[in-house]
C-alpha positions in Angstrom: -15.4 4.0 12.4 -14.7 6.3 9.5 -18.2 6.8 8.1 -17.5 8.2 5.2 -15.2 5.2 4.1 -18.2 3.0 5.2 -20.0 5.2 3.0 -17.8 3.5 -0.2 -17.2 0.6 1.2 -21.2 0.5 0.7 -21.4 1.9 -2.7 -19.0 0.0 -4.4 -20.7 -3.5 -3.0 -23.9 -1.9 -4.8 -21.6 -0.5 -7.9 -19.7 -4.3 -8.4 -16.6 -2.9 -9.1 -14.5 0.3 -8.2 -14.8 2.5 -10.9 -17.6 2.6 -11.5 -18.2 3.2 -7.5 -16.5 6.5 -7.6 -18.3 7.6 -10.8 -20.8 7.3 -8.2 -19.4 9.5 -5.8 -17.2 11.6 -8.0 -13.9 10.5 -6.8 -11.3 9.1 -8.6 -11.2 4.7 -8.4 -7.9 6.0 -6.1 -10.0 7.8 -4.1 -12.3 4.3 -3.6 -9.0 2.0 -2.8 -7.5 4.1 -0.7 -10.7 4.7 1.5 -11.7 1.1 1.6 -8.4 0.1 2.4 -8.3 2.6 5.3 -11.3 0.7 6.5 -9.6 -2.0 6.2 -6.8 -1.3 8.7 -9.5 0.1 11.3 -11.5 -2.7 11.0 -8.4 -5.3 10.9 -10.4 -7.5 7.6 -9.4 -7.5 4.2 -12.9 -6.5 3.4 -11.9 -6.9 -0.5 -9.6 -9.6 -2.3 -8.2 -8.0 -5.3 -7.3 -9.6 -8.7 -6.6 -8.9 -11.8 -10.1 -9.2 -13.3 -11.0 -7.4 -10.7 -12.0 -6.8 -6.6 -15.0 -9.2 -5.1 -16.3 -9.4 -1.5 -14.1 -11.7 0.9 -16.1 -13.7 3.7 -15.0 -11.5 5.9 -16.5 -8.5 3.8 -19.9 -10.1 3.3 -19.7 -10.4 6.9 -19.7 -7.1 7.3 -21.9 -5.8 4.5 -25.2 -5.3 6.9 -23.5 -4.0 9.7 -22.3 -1.1 7.0 -26.1 -0.3 5.7 -27.2 -0.3 9.6 -24.3 2.8 10.4 -25.3 4.2 7.8 -29.0 3.9 8.3 -28.1 4.8 12.5 -27.1 7.9 10.8 -28.9 9.0 9.0 -31.8 8.6 11.6 -29.8 10.7 13.2 -29.5 13.4 11.6 -33.1 13.1 10.8 -33.7 13.1 14.2 -32.1 16.9 15.1 -33.2 18.6 11.4 -35.9 21.4 11.0 -38.7 20.1 8.7 -37.4 16.3 9.3 -37.2 16.1 13.4 -40.2 15.6 15.0 -42.2 18.5 16.8 -41.9 18.6 20.7 -44.6 21.0 22.2 -44.8 20.6 26.1 -47.5 20.7 27.5 -48.5 21.3 31.3 -50.3 17.4 31.5 -51.7 15.2 28.8 -54.8 15.4 30.7 -55.9 19.0 29.9 -57.3 20.6 27.5 -53.8 22.2 26.0 -53.8 18.5 24.6 -56.7 18.6 22.7 -55.4 21.5 21.2 -52.4 19.3 19.8 -54.6 17.2 18.7 -57.2 19.5 17.0 -54.0 20.8 15.6 -52.4 16.5 15.1 -55.6 16.2 12.9 -55.3 19.3 10.7 -51.5 18.2 10.1 -52.1 14.1 10.3 -48.6 14.8 8.2 -47.0 16.5 11.3 -45.0 14.0 13.9 -45.8 15.6 17.4 -43.5 15.0 20.1 -45.4 15.8 23.6 -43.9 15.7 26.9 -44.5 17.4 29.7 -41.8 19.6 32.1 -43.3 20.9 36.0 -42.7 24.3 35.8 -42.7 27.2 33.7 -39.1 28.0 34.3 -38.3 24.7 33.0 -40.5 25.1 30.8 -39.2 28.0 28.8 -35.0 27.0 30.0 -35.6 24.5 28.0 -37.0 26.4 24.2 -33.8 28.6 25.0 -32.1 25.6 25.2 -34.0 23.9 22.0 -34.7 20.7 24.0 -38.1 21.6 23.0 -39.5 23.4 20.6 -42.4 25.6 22.2 -43.8 24.9 25.5 -48.4 26.3 26.9 -47.5 28.9 29.9 -49.1 31.1 31.6 -46.6 34.4 31.4 -45.1 35.6 33.3 -45.0 35.4 37.0 -44.7 38.4 39.2 -41.5 39.3 39.0 -40.4 37.2 36.5 -39.4 38.6 32.4 -39.0 36.2 29.2 -35.5 35.5 27.8 -34.2 37.9 25.0 -34.8 36.3 22.0 -38.2 33.8 23.8 -41.6 35.5 22.1 -44.8 34.1 23.7 -48.4 35.0 21.6 -51.9 34.7 23.0 -53.2 31.2 22.1 -56.4 30.2 24.3 -58.2 31.9 27.0 -59.9 29.1 28.8 -62.7 29.9 31.5 -62.8 28.4 35.2 -65.7 26.6 36.3 -66.5 26.1 40.7 -66.2 22.6 41.1 -68.7 20.9 44.1 -70.3 17.8 45.5 -73.6 17.6 45.6 -74.2 19.4 49.3 -72.3 22.0 48.5 -73.9 25.8 49.5 -73.4 26.5 45.5 -74.6 22.9 44.2 -77.2 24.1 42.5 -76.4 27.7 41.2 -76.2 28.0 37.4 -73.6 30.5 37.9 -72.0 32.6 40.7 -69.6 35.2 40.9 -66.6 35.5 41.7 -67.7 37.6 44.5 -70.0 35.1 45.9 -66.2 32.8 47.0 -65.4 35.4 49.2 -64.0 33.8 52.6 -64.7 30.9 51.1 -61.7 27.6 51.4 -61.1 26.5 47.6 -58.8 23.5 47.8 -56.8 23.1 45.7 -53.4 20.7 46.3 -51.9 20.6 43.1 -51.2 24.5 43.9 -46.8 24.2 44.1 -46.0 27.4 45.2 -43.4 29.1 42.8 -45.2 27.4 39.9 -46.9 29.9 37.3 -51.2 28.1 38.2 -50.3 28.8 42.2 -49.7 32.7 41.2 -52.6 33.0 39.4 -54.3 31.2 42.0 -52.5 33.3 44.2 -54.3 36.9 42.8 -57.4 35.3 42.3 -57.5 35.1 45.7 -56.5 38.2 46.4 -58.5 40.1 44.7 -61.8 38.1 45.3 -61.2 37.0 49.7 -60.9 33.9 48.6 -59.1 30.9 50.3 -56.6 28.8 48.2 -56.0 25.4 50.5 -52.9 24.3 49.2 -52.2 21.7 52.8 -52.0 18.1 52.5 -51.0 15.3 50.0 -51.3 15.7 46.0 -52.3 12.0 45.5 -53.9 13.1 41.8 -57.5 14.3 40.4 -59.7 11.2 41.1 -59.0 11.2 45.4 -59.9 14.9 44.9 -62.8 14.0 43.4 -64.3 11.4 45.7 -62.9 14.0 48.6 -65.2 17.3 46.9 -67.4 14.7 46.6 -68.7 13.6 50.3 -67.8 17.4 51.6 -70.4 20.0 52.2 -68.0 22.8 52.5 -65.1 21.4 50.3 -65.3 23.4 46.3 -61.9 23.6 43.5 -61.5 25.2 39.8 -61.5 23.1 37.3 -61.2 24.7 33.8 -64.1 24.5 31.0 -62.5 21.9 28.5 -60.6 20.0 31.0 -62.8 16.8 30.4 -63.0 14.7 33.8 -65.2 11.7 34.2 -66.0 10.3 38.0 -68.8 7.7 39.1 -72.2 8.7 38.8 -72.6 8.2 42.9 -70.5 11.2 43.1 -72.8 13.7 41.7 -70.7 16.3 40.9 -71.4 19.9 40.3 -70.1 22.1 37.5 -70.3 25.4 38.2 -69.8 28.3 35.6 -68.0 31.2 37.5 -69.5 35.5 35.5 -69.6 38.6 36.1 -66.8 38.6 36.0 -65.6 35.2 34.4 -62.3 34.5 35.3 -60.2 32.9 32.6 -56.6 31.4 33.1 -54.0 32.6 30.1 -52.3 30.1 27.7 -49.6 31.7 26.0 -48.1 29.5 23.5 -43.8 30.4 24.3 -41.6 29.1 20.8 -37.3 30.5 20.4 -37.1 33.4 17.7 -35.1 31.8 15.6 -35.6 28.2 15.8 -36.3 26.8 12.0 -38.9 23.9 12.5 -41.3 24.7 9.7 -44.2 23.1 11.8 -43.5 25.0 14.2 -45.1 27.7 11.8 -47.8 25.9 11.2 -48.8 25.5 15.1 -48.3 28.8 15.3 -50.4 30.0 12.7 -53.3 26.9 13.4 -53.2 28.4 16.7 -53.4 32.7 16.4 -56.2 31.9 14.0 -58.7 30.3 16.2 -58.1 32.6 18.9 -60.7 35.4 18.6 -58.8 38.1 21.1 -59.1 38.9 24.3 -62.5 40.8 25.6 -62.1 44.2 26.5 -64.4 43.5 29.5 -66.6 40.4 31.4 -63.7 39.1 32.4 -60.9 38.4 35.1 -56.7 38.1 34.7 -54.1 38.8 35.8 -52.2 41.8 35.0 -48.9 40.1 34.9 -50.1 37.8 31.8 -49.3 40.4 29.8 -45.8 39.1 28.7 -42.6 41.4 28.5 -38.9 40.8 26.7 -36.1 41.5 28.7 -32.4 41.6 26.7 -30.1 38.5 28.2 
């Protein structure tokens, strides 16, 4: 169906006569008549009855009016859904219960008029491909994994370095420690069943383990955070890592402990990744908001993999 003809029909209905509709549309009355005739032919009905005194809606025309208006409204919504500055800003976070979701909530509080569409893609490759194709506007990731470089036209900037904590039950050997050094974990087992091979977080923890001599154990099904907390609470040997700002709630009887890591402090490096030619104004606001709040990475006292310094190659 020709939406230009539908728009002309609605203009004629609102104006009450073809001549005024033509003036509103900046076309001739003959063009109005021709467009409506085309629409009538497509529909197989007469929308207006023509008389010497003008044109009046037929019964079919009256029935078609609300649907014609709905068609034009749908057209506008469809265009707005992909129009920069009108559609929601689509941002990927690894998990809605992690600290990155909190960063987006802070941004939304600062810019409440900005519509956000928050999605959760699994791995870095999928997320960067979605940025490149325009499916999403940006993603938060640790960049880049060993042997992988950002494609041409994709940029990343550090926005958040999150310290790690050791997470234990009350019977663990480090449960009462106010803080520990990563080197003290040498030979210990850190259970992380969500560490899927090929993901950027698995690459991060693999290098952490190699640097400090600990063991990352990803054996066993990943049933989610609650079963993980149950297991850690009841073990004297198992521990896991959690990020400092990851919100966790557990039953009081678990008596779980979060122990800061120092000398050095391992930090998980979150970067915002986007396509350089993306014109969405809210993306600019998000980048400015995050980079203005980012204090920069200290030159000493922290640990992060060398590969988190991203690079770009021509495609």
